[in-house]
N, C-alpha and C positions, 0 to 999 in steps of 0.2 A: 887553887880556886876551889871554893866549896861546891860539892856535888849534891845532887838531889837524893833524897832517901829512896832507895830502890826496893826496900822491903816493906811489906804491907803494914806491919805495926808502926813503923816510923811515919808512914804516910797517914795512917789513921790518927796518930797523935797530932800531927800538923793540922788536920781537918778539925779535930776536937778543939784545939787551941783557938783556931780562927773562929769557930762557932761560938765559943765562950766570949771572945773579944767583941764580936759583933752582935752578940745576943740573937743569933740567927737560927732559923729553922734549917732542916737538912732533908734533902731528897737524895736517895741513893739509887743509881741505876747500875746495870751490870758493868759499865765502863767508866762511870763518872760519879763525883759528888757535887751536889749543887747546894750552895749556902744561900738561904733566902733571908735577907735582912730588912725586907720591906721596901727597899728602894733600888739598891744596886747589887743584885746577886752575882756571885762568882761561881764558875763551873771549873772543877779540877778533874784531870784525868787520873784514873787509878793506875798505879804502876803494874801493869799486867802484860803478859805475853801469851797470846792465844793464836790458834790457827788463823783467825780472821782479824787479829789485831796485835800490833807490836807497840806497846806504850811502856816498854821496860826501862828506857833511859830518859834522862832529863831532856836531851836534845830532841828525842822523838816526841815527847809530850809537848814540848814547845812547838814543834812543827805541827802537831795535831791541833793545838790551840789556834795557831795562825791559819790553818786550813779551815777550821770551823768558822773563824771570823770572816775569812774571805768568802766562803761559800754562802753563808747565811746573810751576809750584807747585800747579796744580790737581790733578795726578796724582802728582807726585814732590816734595812739599814738603821732604823731608829731603835731597834731592839738590841743589836749587837754593837757595843761601843768600842772596845779595844781588848788587847791581851795585856794583862797586868802581871809583872814579876812579883814573886813572893820572896822576900829576903829574910835574913835573920837565921833562926834555927827552928827545927820542928817543935821544940818546947816554947819558943818565943818568936813566932813568925810575925813578919811585918808585910802588909800589902803595900807594894811599891818599895820605897826606901832606896838607899844608895849603895847598899852592899851587893855582893854577888847573888844571883837568883838561885834559890834552892827548889823552886817550883814556879809554875805559871798557871794563871787562871784566865778564863774568858770572862771579861767584864760585860755584864748585860744590864738592861733596864728591866725591872720587875713589872710584870703585868698583873692586873687584879685577879683575885681568885674567882673562878667561875667563867673565865674568858676563853677557855679552850673550846673548840668547836664541839667536842664530845660533851662537855659540860653544858654548853648552850643548848645542844640538842636534847639532853635529858631534862632541861628546865623548860623546854618548849619556847626558847627565845631565839631560834634561828629565823632570820628574815630571808625568804627566798631570793630577794633582790641582792642580798649580800653574797649569796652563792653565785649569782649571775656575774657580779662585779669581780669576784675572785676568779671565776672561770676565765674572764677576759684578761685579768692580771696574769694568770698562769700561762695563758696562750702567748702573751707578750714576752713573758720570761723565757719560755721555750724557744720563741722565735729569735731572741737575742742571745741565747746560750751558745757556748762554744760547741762546735760540731766535731765529732770524731772522724778522723780520716777513714776512708773505706777499708784501708789495710789494717785498721785496728781490730782487735778481737771483740770489742764491745759491740753488742747488737748482732753478733754472728749467730747463725742457727746452732752451731756447736755449743757456744757459751750459754745461750738461752735454754737449750735442752738439758745441758749438764746441770745448770743451776736448778732447774725444775726437778730433775731426777735426784739431786742431792737432798732437796726438801723431802721428796717422797721416801728416800732411804732413811732419813732421820725420823720421819713419821712412823715408818715400819719398825725401826729400832725401839720406839717408845710404845707403840700400840699394836704391833704385829702386822704381818703382811696384808691381812684382810683390810686394814685401815687404808692402805695406799694402793692396793691392787687395781681398783676401778679407775683411778686417775692415771696410773701407769699405762693401762690398756688404752685409755682415751688419748693420752699423749702419743702412743705408738700409732694410733689411727690418724691423728691430726697432723703429726710432724711432716709426712711427705707432702701434704698440701701447703703447709705453712712455710717450709724451708725456702722455696723460691720467693715468697713474699718478704720473709725476713732479710734475705740477701738483697732484694730490691730496695727495701727501706734503708738498709745499710749503705748501699751504693748511691742512693739519692740524697744522702746527708740528713736522714731523719734521726740519727743517733747523736744525742747531745749530753752535755754535763748537766743533768737534771737534779732533782731533789733526792729521790731514792727511798724515802720513808714517809710518804704523804698520807698518813692516816689521821683519824679524827683528833688524836692527842697531839698532833704536830701542826695544827692550824689554830690560830689564835685571833680573836677580835681585838685589834689594836688601832686606836684612834678612829674608831667607827668603821673600820674595814677589816675583812678577813685577810690574813697573810700566813704564809708557810714559814716555819722555822725548824730548827734542829735537823738540818740536812745531814746526811751521812758523810762524815769526813774521813773515816778510818779505812774505807774500802772502796776504791774507785769503781770496782766491778759492780758494786751495788748502786752506784750513783750515775754512772754513764749508761744510758740506755734510751729506749724509745720513749718519747714524751707520753705516748698513750699508756705506757706502763705506770708512769707517775699518776696520770689521770685515773687509771683503773684502780689504783690503791684506794683513793678516796671514794670513788663510785662504789667499790665493793664494800668498804667499811660502812657507808651509809645504808647500803642494802642489808648488811648484816645486822644493823641496828633498827631494822624495820622501817626505814625511810627510803623506800625505793622511789617514791615520788621526787624527793629532793635529789637522789642519786642521778636520775635521768634528766632532771631539770639541769643539774650541773653539767652532765655529760653533753647535752645538746647545746648548752650555752658555750661550752668549750669548743665544740665542733663548729658552731657558727663563727666563733672568733678565729679559730685556727684554719678552718677549711680542710682539716685532715681526715675527711671521710674515707680516703683511700686506705687508712689504717684500720677500718672497722673489721676486716677479716681476721686481724690478729688480736683484736681487743678481747675477745672471749678467753683466749689463752692467758692473757695478762690478768684478767679478773680471777680466773681459776688459780693461777699461780699465787696471786696476792692473798686469796682466801686460804690457800694451803699454808702459806708462810705464817699468817696469823693463827691458824689452827695449831701449827707446830709450836709457836711461841706460847700460846695458852697452855698447851700440855706440858711444856718445860717448866713454866711457872707453877703449875698445879702440883707437879711432882709425880713420881711413879705411882700408878694405880689410882690416882685421884681424878675426879671429873674436873674438866677445865671450867673456870668462871667466865662469865660474860657471854657474848653472842656465840651461836653455834656456827662457826666459820666452816666447819667441815660439811654441815648440812647445806649451807649455801653453795659450796663447791660442787656437791652432788647435783643440786638444782641447775647449776650453770652448765654441767656437762650433759644434762638430759637432752634428748632429741627435741628439736623445736619445729613448729609449724607456722612459719611467718605469714603475715597478712599485709596487704597493701591497701591504704586508704588515701584518697585524694580529696581535697576540699573543693568546694564550688561556691562561687559568689562574687559579687562585685567588690571593689575596694571599700573598706569600712564596714563590711558586713559581719566582722567578728571572726574571721577564719583563724587568724593567728592566736587570738585569745582562746578560742574553743580548742584548737589543736594543742595548745599548751597544756590545758587541763587533761586532754586525752593522753598525750604522750607520757605525762607523769603517772597516770593510772595504768597504762597499758605496757610500760617498759618498752617504749618505741623510740626509733630514730626519726626525727623530723627534718625534712629538707625544705627550706624556705626559698621561694623564687626570688623574693626581694633581696635576700642575702647573696644568693649564688649569682644573680644577675650582676650585682655590683662587683662581686669577686672576679667575674669574667671580663667586665667591660669598663668599670669605672676608671681605671688607670688610662685606658685609651681615650675616654671622654675628657679627662682632665688635661691630657696632652694635646687635644684637638685645638687647632688654630685656624680661623677664629673659633670662638665658642659655638659648637654646633647646636647647643640648646637654644640659642637666640639668633643665629646667623640666618640671613634671608636665603630662601631657596631660589632656584632659577625663575620661578613664577612670581617672585616678589613677595611670597608669603613667609610667615615665621614658621619654621619647622618645629615639631614636637621634640621633647627630650629624646635624644638618640638612644638612650638606654632602653626605651620602650618602642623602638622601631620594630617592624615586622621581622626583619632578619635576625635581630638580636633576641627578640622574644622567642623565635623558633629555636635559636641556638641555646637559649636558657633552658627551654623545656627538654631539648635533647640531652643537655648536661644533667638535668634532674633525672631523666630516665636512666642514664648511666650510673648515677649515684644510687638510685633506688634499686637497680639490678644488683649492684655490688652489695648493698645492705641486705637485701633479701637472701642472696646467696650465702651471706655470713650468718644467716639465721635470725635476723632481727625483724620485728614488726616495723613497718615503714609508713610514715605519714608525709605526704607531699602537700605543702601549704602554698597554693597558688590559686589564681582566679578560675582557671579551667573553663573559661567561657566558650572556648572553641571545642565543639564536639569531636573533631578529629583528634585533638590532643587527648581528650578523655579516652577515646578508642585506643590510642597508642599505649596508654598506661594500662588499660584493661588487657590488651594483648601481652604486655610485659608481664602482668600478673599471671596470665594463663601460661606463659612460657616457663614460669617458675613454680607452677602448680600452687599458686597463692590465691586465696580468696580475695576478691576485689570489692571495695566499697567506696561510695561517693558520699561525702559529708556536705550537705547543702546548708549554707548559712545565708540569712537574709535579715533585713531591717528596714524600717520606713525611711523614705528619702531624707527627711529632716534629721534622723539619727545618723544616717550615712555621712551627710555633710558635716554635722557637728563633730563626728569622730575624726574626719579627715582634717578639719581645721585645728582641733585640739592636738592631733598628732604632729601636724606641721609646726605648730607653735612650740611644742615640747622639743622637737628636733632630736628625739632619742630613739627613733625607730628606723629600720632599714628602708622602709617604703617611702618613695617620693610621690606617690599618687596624690593628686589634688582634685579640686572640683572639676577641672577641665577633663582630667582622666575619667572621673566618674561619669560625667555627661556623655563622653564618647562610649563608655561601656554600656550605659543604659539605652543607647540608641540601637543596640544590637538585640537580636533574639537570643537571650542567654538561658532560657528555660531548659531543664533536662528533658530529654526525649522520653516518651511513655515507657519504653522498654528499660530505660536507665533507672526509673523509680523503683524497680524491683530489687535493686541492690543499693539503694540510697537511704541515708539516715538524715533526719532533720534535727538540727541543734536546737535544744530548748534549755536556755540558761535561767529559766524562772524558778527552777527547783533548787533547793540548797545542795543536793547531792547530784547535780546534773552531770558532772564529769564522770562519776562512778557509773551512773545509769547509762550514759552514752558509750562509755568504754565497754561495759558488759554487753550492750547491744552489738557493738562492732565485733567483739571477739567471739560472739556466739551466732552472728548472722550467717545463716547457711546459704551463701550465695556463691556458686561456682564462678571461677574467673573467666570461663569460656562462654558466658552468656552471649547470645547473638545480639 
């Protein structure tokens, strides 16, 4: 039986012949050749043996092609078509054919030039809603991905720390100890606190077979939607991990490309969809690790003694390990007053985590409501009256706010600015969050939102008709809210901000006001 060429010259000859036959362009990576013929590109593995990769035999390259197809069809099935054998000889290769295979190629669908997320970003063509949709798609992908057993080494503190230290050692080999020393010291200080959290996430089934390489060049606009491709197939240790490590890669890369607004829009959309706020304490480590990986890759590409091209990933990593002074902001206003819209603008400018009562309420109780028999939303009460939506009962509202406090505390302790998007019409709830801020030595601010009655009603009707928002508030809910005394108390106005969206740069102005407001959290 014919065997594959294992030497690089024979493999290069085969690629050159295929390129000539198909009049194709060629992209070369460190482990593959990609032939672009304008319609059906083929991706071939280089016959290499490296510490991180064994592609030295035909059988192994075939296996890698099949793995690439399997892994990438999870998120981009229309992009990855099949694995095609290459028959004939290196001098006269045939794609497909009936003879014995001398090589294999991953058969793909070619996407248009300029469709990569990094290219779209550079051209100013990224639609924020596309990132929202991608975040939800990614959360669904992680939710359905295979879970590593707790006994697996993947996601263990030992493996996470060792992987990070390997990157730091390689950085030091290239640029000297001074390049990596601050990050090694930071890791030494953080590891004792993070090890129990890593163990907990591993034991709770948070380690999955993810993507592993989710940066801007591995996300593409395909059929109108962003999707990930080019998952790592050659090293399971780089693919199996915490979903937040996948998320952190893209968040970090957006930050490095000066789009922190889109980075935190994407992050918050993912957290809303996944509910994985419990992972926020480990997120910063993953952001730093991913920045260090890209800094290392950039220096390897640049060559010894040469400055790396592109974003300054190392500078971003320094920013991420710098001490933080988190703040807590809560919104205030009836349904339809613009709290979610305004807080969206602020979170993008302030690099903040937003917690939405509408989202978390449903996460806590919607399953119970769906299972209720008869439907509690319309079932008659003992008094013969129709009860309100049980999601908004007093007990469940109090439970929702208690859950929001727990998440806000966790986020503040992890060093993130926090925005809690809820009505906060109850002064006692505002006081509880003010006390939370005081316990964390975090400045506390109230963001008041209001609008005319006609505007409130129009917004609620439009939102209900669109059926794309987490809120179920309707005119009946609004009427009930407006019967209450919802005004802030005089003492609260001392640390309150008023949203004014009439200015073109309102989000920047409002964020600057929040982050510079000198209001201690322990105000009486």
